[in-house]
Every structure is written in structure tokens, then in C-alpha cells.
C-alpha positions in Angstrom: 0.0 0.0 0.0 1.2 3.5 -0.9 0.4 6.0 1.8 0.5 9.7 0.9 -0.4 13.0 2.5 -2.3 15.6 0.5 -3.1 19.2 1.2 -6.6 19.9 -0.2 -7.5 23.3 -1.8 -9.1 24.2 1.5 -5.8 23.8 3.3 -6.9 20.6 5.1 -4.3 17.9 5.2 -5.5 14.3 4.6 -3.9 10.9 4.5 -4.6 9.1 1.3 -3.9 5.8 -0.5 -2.2 6.2 -3.9 -3.5 3.7 -6.5 -1.5 2.4 -9.4 -3.7 4.3 -11.8 -2.7 7.6 -10.1 -5.9 8.1 -8.1 -5.9 9.0 -4.4 -8.6 7.9 -2.0 -8.9 9.0 1.7 -7.3 6.6 4.2 -8.4 6.0 7.7 -6.2 4.8 10.5 -2.7 5.9 11.7 0.9 4.9 11.7 0.3 3.0 14.9 -2.8 1.1 13.8 -2.2 0.9 10.0 -4.3 2.3 7.3 -7.5 1.3 5.4 -9.1 2.6 2.2 -12.3 4.5 2.6 -12.9 4.6 -1.1 -13.6 8.4 -1.0 -11.7 10.2 -3.8 -9.4 13.1 -2.7 -7.0 15.4 -4.4 -4.5 18.1 -3.6 -0.9 19.0 -3.3 1.4 16.1 -2.5 3.3 16.5 0.8 6.0 14.6 2.5 4.3 11.3 3.5 5.1 11.9 7.2 5.5 14.9 9.4 8.6 13.7 11.3 8.9 13.7 15.1 12.7 13.6 14.6 15.0 12.7 11.7 17.8 10.3 12.7 20.5 10.0 10.0 23.3 7.5 9.5 26.6 8.6 7.9 29.1 6.4 6.1 26.7 3.4 5.9 27.7 2.2 2.4 31.0 0.5 1.9 31.8 2.1 -1.4 30.8 5.5 -0.2 33.2 5.2 2.7 35.9 4.2 0.2 35.3 7.1 -2.1 35.7 9.5 0.8 38.8 7.7 2.1 37.1 6.9 5.4 37.5 3.6 7.4 34.4 1.4 7.7 32.7 2.4 11.0 32.6 -0.1 13.9 29.2 1.3 15.0 26.6 3.4 13.1 27.5 7.1 12.8 24.6 9.1 14.0 23.6 12.7 13.3 20.3 14.5 13.4 18.3 16.8 11.1 15.7 19.0 12.6 12.0 18.4 11.5 12.1 21.8 10.0 14.4 20.5 7.2 11.5 18.4 5.9 10.7 19.2 2.2 7.9 18.0 0.0 7.9 16.3 -3.4 8.2 18.9 -6.1 9.1 21.7 -3.7 12.4 23.7 -4.1 15.7 22.8 -2.4 16.9 26.2 -1.4 20.7 26.9 -1.5 21.6 28.9 1.7 22.7 32.5 1.1 22.4 34.1 4.6 24.8 31.4 5.9 26.2 30.9 2.4 27.2 27.5 1.0 28.6 26.9 -2.5 29.1 23.2 -1.8 25.5 21.8 -1.5 25.4 18.1 -2.4 22.7 15.5 -3.0 22.5 12.1 -1.3 19.8 9.5 -2.2 18.7 7.5 0.9 16.2 4.9 1.9 14.1 6.4 4.7 12.4 4.3 7.4 9.3 5.5 9.1 8.7 4.1 12.6 5.1 3.2 13.3 5.1 2.0 16.9 6.8 3.1 20.1 10.1 1.3 20.0 12.8 0.8 22.6 15.5 -1.8 23.1 14.2 -3.7 20.1 16.2 -6.7 18.9 17.2 -7.2 15.2 14.9 -10.2 15.0 11.9 -8.0 15.9 13.0 -4.7 14.4 11.0 -4.7 11.2 7.7 -5.2 13.1 8.1 -1.5 14.2 8.3 -0.2 10.6 5.3 1.6 9.2 6.8 1.9 5.8 9.6 3.2 3.6 10.1 6.3 1.4 12.7 8.1 -0.6 14.9 10.6 1.1 17.5 13.2 -0.1 20.0 14.0 2.6 20.9 17.4 1.1 24.3 18.5 2.6 26.3 21.7 2.6 29.7 20.2 2.6 31.5 23.4 3.6 29.4 23.8 6.7 29.5 20.1 7.3 33.3 19.7 7.1 34.8 23.1 7.8 32.6 25.5 9.7 30.4 23.2 11.8 32.6 22.9 14.8 33.3 19.3 14.2 29.5 18.5 14.1 27.6 17.6 10.9 24.3 19.0 11.9 24.8 22.6 10.8 25.6 21.5 7.2 22.8 19.0 7.1 19.7 20.7 8.6 19.2 24.0 6.7 15.6 24.5 5.6 14.5 22.3 2.7 17.4 19.9 3.2 15.4 16.8 3.8 13.0 16.1 0.9 10.8 13.0 1.5 8.4 11.2 -0.7 6.6 10.8 -3.0 4.7 8.5 -0.6 5.4 5.8 2.0 5.2 2.2 0.9 4.2 -0.4 3.5 6.6 -3.2 4.3 4.6 -5.9 2.7 5.1 -4.3 -0.7 8.8 -3.5 -0.2 9.9 -6.9 1.0 13.6 -7.0 2.0 14.7 -3.3 2.4 18.3 -4.3 1.8 17.6 -5.6 -1.7 16.6 -2.4 -3.4 18.1 -0.4 -6.3 18.7 3.2 -5.3 19.6 6.1 -7.6 20.1 9.8 -8.0 19.7 11.7 -11.3 20.8 15.3 -11.6 19.3 17.1 -14.6 18.6 13.7 -16.1 22.1 12.3 -15.6 22.6 9.3 -13.3 25.0 10.2 -10.5 24.3 7.4 -8.0 23.1 3.9 -9.0 23.6 1.1 -6.5 21.9 -1.3 -4.1 20.9 -1.0 -0.5 22.6 -4.4 -0.1 25.8 -2.5 0.3 24.8 -1.0 3.6 27.4 -1.7 6.4 24.6 -1.8 9.0 21.3 -3.1 7.6 17.9 -1.9 8.5 17.2 -4.2 11.4 20.7 -3.5 12.8 20.0 0.3 12.6 16.7 0.0 14.4 18.2 -2.1 17.1 21.1 0.4 17.6 18.9 3.5 17.5 16.3 2.1 19.9 19.0 1.1 22.4 18.2 2.8 25.7 16.2 5.3 23.5 12.5 5.5 22.8 11.7 6.0 19.1 8.2 7.4 18.8 5.8 6.8 15.8 6.7 9.3 13.1 10.4 9.0 13.7 12.2 9.0 10.3 15.6 7.2 9.9 17.8 8.0 6.9 20.0 5.0 6.3 23.0 6.5 4.4 23.9 7.1 0.8 25.8 5.0 -1.8 28.9 6.2 -3.6 28.7 8.9 -6.4 28.0 12.0 -4.3 29.0 15.3 -5.9 31.6 16.2 -3.4 33.7 13.0 -4.1 33.7 13.6 -7.9 36.7 15.0 -9.8 35.9 17.8 -10.4 33.3 18.1 -7.7 29.6 18.5 -8.7 27.5 20.7 -6.4 23.9 21.8 -6.8 23.2 25.2 -8.5 20.0 27.2 -9.1 18.1 25.7 -12.0 19.1 22.1 -11.3 16.6 19.3 -10.9 17.3 16.3 -8.6 15.5 13.0 -8.7 15.8 10.2 -6.1 14.5 6.9 -7.2 14.2 3.7 -5.1 12.9 0.4 -6.5 9.4 -0.5 -5.3 8.9 3.0 -3.9 8.9 5.7 -6.6 10.6 8.9 -7.7 11.2 12.0 -5.5 11.8 15.1 -7.6 12.9 18.6 -6.5 14.1 21.7 -8.3 16.9 23.8 -6.9 16.8 27.6 -6.3 18.9 30.2 -4.3 17.7 31.6 -1.1 16.5 35.2 -1.3 17.9 37.3 1.5 
């Protein structure tokens, strides 16, 4: 089942089921209880499929991405956090910062996990029972703020407004199957920049949920970004960074395509 959020012309936000023929019908239920189809047709602007409580992000979680950056394979997952205000919707603009200027803004295709149940100290064997669904994520990153001006922390370069596009919808686990057997891609202006498999994750999805829930309560609506494969702009020779007028597409097998244009911040 594909679960979307729509903003109707009245401004009301509704949860909907997206059908293969492109129709949307109103959904009943919740992340905790699951969703059912009411059969009532709805339409509106497509929003991120979840309004995150928190966005937990894993760095250096693909072997070849660690290699391209000259980094050792981590012994434990590398955690950083994006604020919920970084959430961006399908089709909305990625805004290049100009007040705190960055000229090194990068793309990162990522599989995003949406937690559906209160989750603490969960074992790997039980971890997938707490997943409401999966969606596409773009961990947009200002490399200069991340690496040079962030005081040794990644959060400043990772959590500017619009730096976490999610969508186009959330797909329930029964349709995704094994989340570590999915093709994942980034296209920039139609050119493929990343094209790999989630099987290259150093820490797979159950391992991440076990680690992140250790001594820590994950609430429904928690979003987990699981890392990006090799091919990021900052590792290319010469580097490729986002500029106004670009169009970024993230595609994940069995989920869909998340598209966003790029503009400059007006200050």
C-alpha cells in the first residue's frame, strides 16, 4: 500500500492511498494502527508522507561511499540528526543557503524508514515489526558547513531549511519486502549520478533500528535516513555541487521517484 499526505485546496491535510492508476482515496487509521481505504476520492498538493517527530541520520553506511571518501568502515553506526524543519515536500524547491552561504551543496539518495510503533531496546529479529513503511529521502548536505565550519559536528551543514526532501509516498513493508535488496539512484538534470543497491549497507535496516532504539525511545513518526551510496557530488573529480536551475530526482525500487528543483535563497 502506498500512503500519501495531500493538502486539499481548503488547506486541510488528509492521509490518502495512492493507487496504481494515479488516483488517491482517503485513508483511515494511523501509523500505529495501520491504514484502510475509505474509497472516497481526494486530491491536492502532495506533501512529504510523514511529518517527522525527529529525523535520525546515519553517515558512512555504504562500503563504497566510505571508500570514495577515504574513510574507514565504522565499527558502529555514525549518527547525526536533522531537525524536523528541514523536511521538504515532493516537487518543492531545495533552497541553497545564502544568509549562511554555501557553495558546496550536495545530493544524497537515501532509503528512509518510518517508525510506526513506540520502539525501545528492540532486537534485530523484531525490528521490522516496528516499521510503518519506507520512502525516498534526499540528505541534502552543505559540505563546507559540514566539514569546515560546523565545529566538528555535521548538523549545521545537514539541517538547513528544505534539506530533507521525503516522498513521494510511504510504501508499506509488505510491498517492499527486504529493504536491503533495493536499487537506489540519484539523477541530476537527467544524468545518473548514483546507482547502487541497499545491499551495500554496512549496517542493515534491522541493525540500525536495534542500535537507535537502544536505551532510547523511538516514537511513531520517527524517520531514519539510512545512508547514501557512492557517487556523491563532493567526491567527484571535479566536484559537482547543486546550483540554481538544477533538478534532482531520487528513485528507489518499489517506492517511486522523488523530484525537487533547486533555487537560491532570497535574503
